[in-house]
N, C-alpha and C positions, 0 to 999 in steps of 0.2 A: 755195692752189696749191703743189704740191710743187716745191721748188727742186732742180734736177738739176745736179749738178756734173760736171765732166769726169772726175774720179776715179770717180764713180758709174757713168758710162757705160762706162769702161774695165773696172771690176769686173764689172758686169752682163754685158757682152759676153763677157768671159773665162769667166764662169760658164756662159753659154749654150753657148759652144764646148766647154767641158769636159764638160757634160752630154751633148751630142750625141756627142762623141767616146767617152765611156764607153759609151753605148748601142751605138755602132758596134762598139766593141771586144768587148762581150759577144756581139753577134750574130755577129761574125767568129769568136769562139771556138766558138760553137754550130755554125757552118758547118764549122769545122775538125774538131771532135770528133763531129759528128752527134748530139750529146747536148743535150737541153734542160736537164738538171740536171747541172752539172759540180762543184758543191760544195754542202754543206748550206744555205748562205745563199741559194742560188738558189731553193730551195723546200723548206722544212723538212719538211713533211708528205710530199711526194713522196720526199725523201731517206730517210725512215724506211721507206716502202714499198719503195723500191729495195733497201735493205739486207736487208729480210726476204725479198724475192724472190730476191736473189742467194744468200743463205744456203740457201734451199730448192733453188735450182738447183745449188749446189755439192754438196748432199747427194745429189741425183739423179745428178750426175756420178760421185760416189764409188760409189753403188750400181751404176751401169752398169759402172764399172770392175771392181767385185767380181763382177758377173754375167759379164763377159767372162773373168775369171780362172776362175770356176767352170766356165764352158763349156769352157775349155781343159783343166782337170783331167778333167771328165766325158767329154769327147770322146776324150781319151787313153785313159781306162779303157774306154770303149765299143769303141774300135778294138782294144785289147789283148784284151778278153774275146772279141771276134769271132774274132780269130786263134786264141785258145785253143780255141774251139769247133771251128774248122776242123781244128786238130791232133787234137782228140779224135775227130772223124769219121774222120780217117785212121787213128788208133790203133785204133779199133773195127774198121775194115776189115781191118787187119793181124791183129788178134786173132781175127777170125772165120776168116781163112785158117788161122792157126796152130792153131786149136781143132779143125780137121778131122783125122780119122784118116789121111788120105792123105798128109800131110806127115811127113817124117822129121826126124831131128836136125839134119841139115845145112840143111834148109829153114828150120827154126825159128831156127837160128843166124843165117842171113842176115836174117830178119825182125828179129832182136834188134838187129842193127847199126842199122837205121833207128829202132827203138824207143828206143835209147840217144840218138840225135840228137833225137828228139821230146822226151825227158826234158830234155835240155839246153836246147832251145828254150823249154820250159815254164818252166824256172827263170829264163831271161832275161826272159820276158814277165811273170812274177810280180814281177820286180825293176824293172819299168817306172818311169821317173821323168818328172815334168813340172816344168820349170824347176829341175832338179837336186834335186827332192824326190820321195822314194818315195811312190807313190800307194796302195800296199797295206801300208804298215807302221804304220797307225794314226797316232798322233802322233809316232812315231819316224820322221822323214822324212829324216834325214841319213845313213842307211846302207841297204844292201840289205835288203829285207823277208825274203828267204830265203837260206840258205846250204846248199850241198850237204853231205850227211852220209851215213854208213852206218848202217843199222838192220837188225834181224833179223826173219826170218820162220821159224817152226818148225811142224812138224806135231804138236807137243806143246803144247796150250793152256796147261798149267801152267808151262811153261818160261819163257814171256814174261810171263804175267799174274800169277804168284805168286812169281817170283824176280827179284832185282835183277841186271841185267847192264849192262855198259859196253863199247862197241866202240871200239877205238883203231886208228889207222893209216888207210890208204886203199887202194883197189883199183879198177881200171878194169873188172874183170869180177866176176861173181857168184862168191862163194866158197861151195862146198857142203861142209858139215861133217857127219860121222857119228861115232858113238862105238862102241867095241868093248870087250867084256869077256868073256874066255874062261872066266871062272868062273861065268857065268850063261848061260841060254839066250837065243836071239834073242827080242827083244820084252820081256824081263824087266827091270824097273827096278832100278837100282843107283846108288850114289853116283857123281857125275861124277868125283871124284878117284880112284876105283878103276878108271877106264876109260882106254883109250888113244884117240887121236883120229886120224882120217884126213880129208883134205880134198882138194878138186879145184878147179882154176881153169879147166878147159876143159869144164865142163858135165857132169862125171862120167865122162869118157872115161878119164882117168888120175887116180890118187890119190897123195898124198904123206902122209907120217906127220908129225903135229905133236906137241906136248908138252902135258901137263897138269901144272901145278905149283901149289903152295900158297904164298901170300904174305899175311901179316898177316890170316890167317883167311879169305882169299878164294881162289877157284879161278881160275887164269889158263890159258886155252886159247890156245896160240900156234900160228899158221900162218906160219912165217917167210917162205917164198917168196911168199906172198900179200901180205905187208906189213900183216897185220892180226892182232889178238888180241882175245879177249873175256874180260872179268873177270866171274865169277859169284859170287853169295853162297855161303858154305860150305853143305855138306849139300844142294846142288842135285842133284836126281834126274833121270836120263835112262834111256832104254831102249836096251839093247844091240842093235846091228845084226849082220847075218850076217857072219861072218868072210870068206866067199868071194863072197857075192852083194851087189854094191854097189847093186843095184836093189831090194833087199829093203825093204819099207815098214813092217815091224813095229817097227823101231827108231826112234830119234830122229834126225830130219834138221833141219839148220839152213841157211838161206840168208842169207848176209851180202850185202846188196844196197843199191842207192842209195835215198835218200829226201831230204828237205829239212827243215831246222829253221827255224822261224819266229822272226825276230829282233825283231818289232815288239811293240806292246802291244795290249790288248784291252779291251772293256767288258763282259766276261762276268760278273764278280762284282757283285752288287747291294750288297755291303758297302762301307762307306766307312771311311777312317781318320780319326781325330781326334787332333790334337796340341793341347797347351795351353801357355799362358804366363801368368805373373803369380803373385802371392803365394798360396800355399796350394794351387795346382793339382796339385802333386806328390802330394797326399794325397786326390786325387779320381780316380775313373775316369769316362771319358766315351766313350759310343758313339753312333753315329748310324745312322739307317736312313730309307728313303723316297727321294723323288725329289730328287736334288741334281744339277743340270746343270752347276754350276761350283763353284769353291771358295767356301765360305761361312764368314764370321767371326762368331762370337757373343760379345758382350761383356756382362758383368754391370754394371748401372748403379746399383745401390743405393748410397746415400751412406755406409753403414756395413756391416760384416760381417753376414750373415744366415745362419741355418741353412736347410737344404733344406725344412724344414717351414713356414718363414715366407714372406711375400710376396716374390717375386723379380722385380725389374725388369731388363729386358735389351733390347739392341738387336742387330740383325744386319745384315751387309753382304754383298751378292752381287757386288760389284765390287772386291774386295780393299781395302776400307776407304775408297774414294772417297766413297761416300754410305752413309748408315745409315738403316735403318727403325727408328725409335725408338718408345717408349711401349708396349712389349710387357710383359705381366705374367703371372706364374704365381701363382694365388691360394694363400693359406696353407692347409695341410691337416695331417693327423696324420702324414704320411709324413716323418719327420725325417731319414732317411738316403738319400733319393732324390728326384729332380725330373725332370720331362719338359718340355722347352721346345719349343714349336711354331715351325717356320720356314716360310717361304713354300713353296707348292706341295706341302704335305703332308709335308715333312721333319720329323724329330723328333731332338732332341738329348737323350739320357738321361744324367743325372749321378747318380753314386752315391758313397757314402762309401768311401774306401780309406785310412782313418786319421783322417779328419776330415769333418764334415758342414757345415763353414763355407764359404760363398762370399764371397770378398773383392771389394771394389769394383775394377773395372778388369780382373778376370780375363778372359782371352780363350781361345776354343776355335776352332781352325781345322779345318773339315770338308772333307776332300779326297775327292771321288768318283772312282771308277774310270772314266775316260773315254778314248776313242781317236779321236774324230771331229775332223777339221779343218773348222770351220764358217766360212762367210763370210756376212756380212749383205748381203742383196740388196734389202732394202726396210726401211722404218722398223719393221716388225713381223714380218719374215721372215728367217730364216737357213736356209742349206742346207749339208748335209754334202757335201764334194767328194771325200773319200777313202773307203777301205774297209779293213777289217781282213782282211789277206791270208789268215790261217788259216781264216777263216769262208768263204772262197771256194775256196782251193786245198788246205786241210788241212795236211798235213805233220806234223812233230813239234814239240810246244810244251812249253817248260819252265815248270814251276810258278812263277808270279810270287812266291809266298811263299818259295820256295827262293832265288830271286834276291834278294829283299829281305833275307833272313837272311844273304846273302853280301855285304852292303853295296852291293847294286845291281849287282854284277858277275855276268855269266852264268857258270854252272858248266859243266864238261865234261858233256855230256849223257849221261844213263843212264836206265834204266827207273825208277829211284828218284826222279828229279827231273824227268822229262819223259815224255810219252806221246803216242801218235798222236791227232790231233784227230778228233772225232766218234765215237770208239770207244775203249774201254779195251783192246781186244785186236785191233786191226787188224794187229798184227805176227804174229798167229797164222794159220797156214794154214787157210783157211776151210772146207776140206773135212773138217776135223777138229773141227767144232763151232762155228766162227766164222761170221760173216756178212759179206756184201759191204758195202763202205763207199763213201761219197761222197768220201772223202779222196783227192784227185787224185794227190798225190805218192806216197802209200803204194800206191795202186792201180797206178800206172805203174811204181813201183819193184818191186812184186811181179811185174808182167807181164814186166819185163826179166829178173828172176831166173828165172822159169819158162820163158821163151823160151831163155835161155842154158843151162838145164839140161834142156831137152827134156821139160818136164813138161806134157803135154797137159791133164790135169785142172786143174792150176793156172792154165793159160791160160784155160780155160773159165770158171773162177771169177772171174778178173780181168776178163773180158769183161762179166760182170754188174755189176762195180764201175764199169766205164767208162760204162755206161748211167746209173748214179746220178750219176756225176761230170758227165756232159753235162747232166743236169737241173739240177744245182747251178749250173753255169756259166750256163745259160739263165735261171735265177732271178736270178742276180747281174746279168745283162745287162738284165733287165726293170727291176730297181731303178735301175740307172744311167740307163736310157732314161727312166724316169719323172722322175728328177731333171733330166735334160736338158730335157725338155718343160716342166718347171716353171720352169727358168731362162729358156727361150725366151719363155714367156708373160709372166714378170715383166719381161723386157727390153723387150718390146713395150709393156707398160703404162708402164714408166718412160720410154720414148721419147716416148709420147704426153703424159705428164705434163710432161716436160721441154719439149716443144714448146709446151704451153699456158702454162707459167710464162715461157718466153722471150717469147711473144707479149704476156703481161701486162707484163713488164719493158719491152718495147719501147714499149708504149703509154704507160707512165709516164715513161720515161727518154729515149726518142729524140725528136728534133725533127721537126716536120712541114716537110719541105724546101721545099715550095711556099710555105707561109705565111712561112717564114724568108726566102726570096728576095724575096718582096713586101715584107716588113717591112724587110729590108736595103736595098732600093732606096728605100723611103720615107725611111729614116733618112739615107741618103747624100744624098738631095735636100735634106732638112732641114738637114743639116750644111753643105752647100755654100751654102744660103741664109743661114744664120747667119754663115758666113765672109764672104759678100759684103756683107750688111747691116752687119756689124760693121766691115768695112774702110771702108765709106762714112761711117759715124758717126765713126769714129776720125779721119777726115780733117777733120771739121768743127771750127772753132774761132772764137772771137770775133775773133781776129786777122785772119780772112778778111774782116771787115766794117769794119775800122778803116782 
């Protein structure tokens, strides 16, 4: 028979009380948090499942946030392009009126006032921002996509396509320029420097005399009262106008009129740039071609220097060196002065000797593609572009990126030698003289303003054809934006359903069954009270009670 001491009774009673109190505390915590698992020790397997489900849910939340941001960008672009389309419809209506022969100079001048305002509105729309970021500047989001500028139209195709010119100054009206040379007949070509110049700021009603001077081998045509001047290359040829008839069209005419220069970047060039670092890379030339969607780093992994004809081991990284795809090899061959390394998605890195054919261990090559998209990840396997390249929609004047790079990345004063009209190499040419209508919106509107302000009916008719092309261009851009909006909407719906499903799974694993909890809590409370009562009864019993 087991001997039960008073100390044992006290110890056992206290143990029972503490056990029931612990259970009650745990149940009370579950009732308070509404969670069955509050710490890993509650259920290790369930805790691991909960962590995985929460990670998945957090990723869905981030994708939904990205999708909401994408929707904001695309909705802003959709609204902007719709307004642009509305303005173009109005511009076409005005151009159709001005192209009729029943309107006179004063009527076209009145229409020109509204067309100037449409031009200003289009500039503002092309500079639309979302959350203080330009949506039409490519990856250049911290400044306006377009800036107003002056450009030139001429009835001489060779004047703008074969000669360098630079316009300086500013003017609120179109400046009409003609050249005179008393030594040659009307319509006869001569050197610009041998001519005098006349110009008009009121559409050709009155003309003033300008100056033609030479400076550092260039020809400078100055129109002081207009606030503008044009610098041409030496030996530029023009045709003389009539000395007395300012409406004579046999000579060279120039219209200095509004346009817009694109300040963003583009993804036009398929070429990529390659920079290198490491021992011996200065004596190698490296070029890349193919599909590169992001910066790619290539690293030579041989343990000792190898020639390009030997086996080359290399790795590459598509995430700026965070992770590497290792184990890539170029087999040995007889080509000792060149090697081609294959990168993911069909990209190729070509190495050639430029003083040495040795590849040193650890040498790295950074491949930088020409990109302009702002992309957001809206699912585990899906990204979407939320911006656009403004020049591919609105046109304008674009400066050669190579000229910018050669200038240390700083933009140059625009001229025909470092910039050109988008979509065409000669949209600055009066199209009735051999040019063609263009879908370049800012050039077309700029020309239309010029022809309206100078009462040029034929030029207005030509610009009307350009407006139709521009309208089609904007409609195409709208379709692209709309397609991406629909894609975001579909993905958002899918993500919402997935998020609800994971939330339900998480609840089934983590959340407590309130009905069962209340029943269990009541049972444990009754048990705890019973333990307290029985323990108090036992604690009062003693041998002293029977002596």
